[in-house]
N, C-alpha and C positions, 0 to 999 in steps of 0.2 A: 377376935373377929375372924370368921371363916372366909377364906378367899373363894371366889368363883373362878371357874375355868377361864372366863373372859379376862379376869385380873391377871391370871398366870400367863395368858397369851400376850398381854400387854408387856409384862415383865420379860418374857422370852424374846419378844421382838426388840426390846431395849438392849438386852444382853447380846443377842445374836440376830441382828436385823435381817429380815428376809430379803431386803433390798440388796444385801451383800452376797446372796447366793448366786451360783453359776446359772446361766440361762437354762440349762438342761435339767436342773435340779428340781426337787419337789418337796421343799420343807413346809412346815406349818401343821395345821390341824387336820388329822386324818379321820378320826371319829370322836364324837362327844358333843354334848350340849353346852354351849358357852355359858348358859345360866346355871349350870350344875355346880354345887359346892365341891371343893377339893380339899381334903384333909391330909391325904398321903400321896406322895409321888415317888415313882420308881424311875431311876436313871439307868439306862443300858445302852450299849453300842448297837445291839441288834434286837428288833422285835421278832423273836422266834418262839417256837412252842414252849421252850423251857422258861424263857423270861416272862411270857404271858402267864404261864402257870405260877411263876413266882409272884407276879403282880397281883393275881387273884388271891393267892394264899396270904399275901401281906395286906389284903383288903385295900389295895391302892385305888385311888380314884383317877389316877393319871399315870401314864407311861410316857416318858420323854426318851425317845430313841435317837441315836445319832444317825443311823442309816434309815432311809425311807423304806417302809414296807411296800408302798405302792409307788413305783417309779416309771419304768418303761414297759410298754406293751401289755398293760393290765386291762383286759377286756371283760373279765368276769370275777366276781367274788363268790361264786358258788362254793358251797361248803365241802365239796369233794376235792377242792384244791386248797393247798395249805394257807395261802394268803386269805382266801375267803373264810376258811375255818377260823383263822386267828381274828379277823375282823368281827365275825359273828360272836366269838367267845368274849371279846372285849365289850361289844355292845350289850350282850346279855348280862355281863358283870357290872355294867354301868361304869366302865373304866375307859377314859378317853385316851387317845394316842396322838402325840405331837412329835414331829421330827425336827431336829436342828442339825443340818448336814453341812454343806459347804458354807452356809452362813455362820456356822460355829467354827469353821476352819480358819477363816480370815481375820477374826477379831484379835485384839491384843492379848487376850487370855484364852485363845483357841487351842485346837488340838496340837498344832505344830509348836506354838509358843510354850505350851506346858511341857512338851518333850524337851525343847531347848533349855528350859529352866531346870528340869531335872538333871540334864547333863552339865549344868553350870555354865552354859555358854554366855559370853560377855558381848556387849555391843551388838546385840541382835537386830536384824532388820528382815523384812519379808524378802523372799526370793523374787516374787512378782508383786510389786506394790499395787495397792488398790488405785483404781482410776479416780477415786474421790479425793486423792491428794493427802490423806492422813498417813503419816509416816509409819504408824503402828499397825496399819491394816494391810492385808494381802496374803497371798498363798505362800506356804512354806516359811522357813526361817534360815538365816545364815548368821554365824557368829564365830567367835574364837574361844578356844578352851583357856582356862586360867593358866595352864602351863602345857607345853607340848607333850604328846603321848605317841603311842604307836597304833597302827591299825588293829593289831591284836588286842591291845589293852582297851581300846575303844569298844571293840566287839564284846569283850568281857564285861565292861561297864554297862553296856546296853543289856546284856543278859541278866545282870543284877537288878537293873532298874525296871525292866519290863516283866509282866507276869509270864510264867512259863508256858510255852506252847510246843507242839510236836516239831515244828520246823525250826525253832530257835532263831539264831542269827546266822545268815549266810553271807559270806564275804568274798569279794573279788578284789584282790590286792595283796601286796606283800605283808606278812605278819609284822615285820619290824619297820615298815615304812613310816616315816614321820607324819604326824597329824597335828595341826594347830587350828586351821580353819575348817569348820564343819557346816555343811548345808544339810537340811533335812526337810522332809515333808511327811507328816502323818498321813496314813492311808496310801492309796495308789499314787505314786509320784513319778513314773517314768516319763510323763509328758514334760517334766521340767529338766530332763537330762541335758538339753541343749542350751539352757539358760546360762548366760555368761558367768553369773556368780556361782553357779553349780560347777561349771567347767573350771573355774579358778580355785575352788575349794580343794582341800586335801582329802576330804571324805564326804560322801553323800549317803545319808540314811533315809530309807523310804521302804515301801512295801510293794508287793505284787510286781516285782521287776520281771518282765518277760524276756525270753531268750534273745530275740533280735535287738531290741533297744539296749539291753545290757551288754551284749557282745560288741555292738557297734561303738558304744561309749568307751569300753575298755580298749578296743583297737585304736580308736582315736586318741585315747590317753597315752598309749605307747608311742604314737607318732608325734604328738604335740603337747602332751601333758593333760592331766585330768584327774578326777578324784577316784579314790578307792570306793567301791560300792558295798554298802551294808544293807542287806535285805532282811526285814523283820516281818513278823506277823502283822497283817493289816489291823486285826482286832486289837492286838496288844498295843500297837502304836497309838491307838485312839482311846483305849480304855483308861489311860492315865488322866485324861481330860475330865472324866466323870466326877472325880472328887472336887476339882476346881469348880465345875458347873454346879455341883451340889452346894458348895459353900456360897456361891453367888445367889442361888435361889433361897437358901436359908436366911441370908442377910436381907434379902428383899421381902421375904415372907416368914417372919419368925414363928407364925402360927402354923406353918406347914411342916409336916414330917417328911423329910427327904431321905430316901433309901438309895444307896448305890449297889447295883447288882454286881456280885462277885462271880457270877456264873461265866464260865469260859464259853463264848460263842464262836470262837475260832473254828472253822469247819473241819480242820485236820485233827485226827485222833492219835496217830502214831506214825513214825517214820523208821524205815530200815536203812541203815547206812552201810553201803558196800565196802 
């Protein structure tokens, strides 16, 4: 039996409830007819020109993107602007677009939980638990490694787990410093630097660490203790989740062909190290 887009939207809201999204976020249906049939779906972190090209080449009826294409300050979808051009191409190709963003971050098998699982963390819990009271829901994850390691070895482990990017893994901390407790947040996570469980961890893994929050966190750590910081690609930290999301969709809709995009949509192409 062929699924309709409306059926997929019901499944998506069950797996990644829109009610769990941050107030500023914009998940959900962006383009598409809820009554249209869906045979093939493409999962990607970003809806950009390359992944839209891929979806059309794969004859996908649906793109599920982690990052919203239309979020803040969008006042026009004119086709001389890239967002408008992408929306127009999707509509002409009869390919719907749905986003699952912070609502896919906070669930038990969300972006941070998948990264924590790949690192083998034990006894994991959210950094910021959900107000709903479910112990498995919330932003970020904190847990302990099966056996202690060092900051340098943890960085190398991350480099092996994550897909390669130009920026790799940046570290603030001693190479041989001991690590047992790890906090992490897939995507941009410097807003969690002051959380008590992050401050108490031996290492904090996240993306998009800005100069001032990172500098202040490290200076505070020198004074009263705090984690080493490991800064990874935003795209890479969330790309790992796509396989898990695809498995969940296939289980719910065996009739659906689900494709995971392997295109690197990290915006950085190369880096010169001085």
